[in-house]
C-alpha positions, 0 to 999 in steps of 0.5 A, a space after each residue: 488469491 492474495 490481496 488486500 483484505 478490504 477487497 476479497 470477497 468476505 464470503 471467502 476463507 481467508 487467513 492474515 498473512 500479514 499487517 502492515 500499514 501506509 506510508 507517504 514516500 518521496 523519491 530520495 532527491 525530492 525538492 519536497 518537504 523536510 522530515 515530520 511533514 503535516 497533512 497541510 504540507 503534503 496538499 502542496 505536492 503533486 501525487 500519484 494514485 493507484 486504480 482501485 486503491 485504498 491508500 491514496 492518503 485517506 485517513 491522512 488527507 481530505 478529499 478536497 485536499 487530495 483532488 487538488 494535487 493528483 498528476 496520475 493514476 498508475 495501474 500497480 505499486 510496482 510502476 511506482 518507482 519508474 514513475 517517480 524516477 522522472 517525476 517528484 511527486 508523494 505517494 501513498 504505499 504499503 510500507 512493505 513496498 516502500 521498504 523494497 524502492 529507492 523512496 524518502 519515507 515522509 514522518 506523518 503526524 497520526 496514526 498510518 492506515 492500517 490493513 492486512 494482507 490475506 490469502 483467500 480460498 473459495 468455500 468449496 475448496 475445503 477438504 481439498 488437500 492440495 488447495 489447503 497444502 497451497 494456502 499453508 505453504 502461502 502463510 509458512 513463506 509469509 512468515 519468514 518474510 521481513 516485517 
């Protein structure tokens, strides 16, 4: 499996594919915020969160600030571009996904929330040449991806 380290069972064998961080994004023509926004400025903007996600402004805004302005919970990061095409909102997403979309990234004070993307496999698969080969192929493709 491939996923965020925090959501993969600690009992699985794993290899880090990449390290990434969350960033705050708005749509390109958003009416909100100049550059160098502060967390308190973000609290006034409606934002979307993601189902089963840790990237919802954690570490950047307090839960009280976030709770006041959440307008939707989206099922996945890939649905954000379509949602933002008709809604002027903010979101925290992995920087790799932000780089692929037509988003405006908002610089935030403080360090971004870091995480790892890993490939994991069951311990019983150790020694299975096909599964070990597949894990290596996934890792090698990830090594080629731009960071």
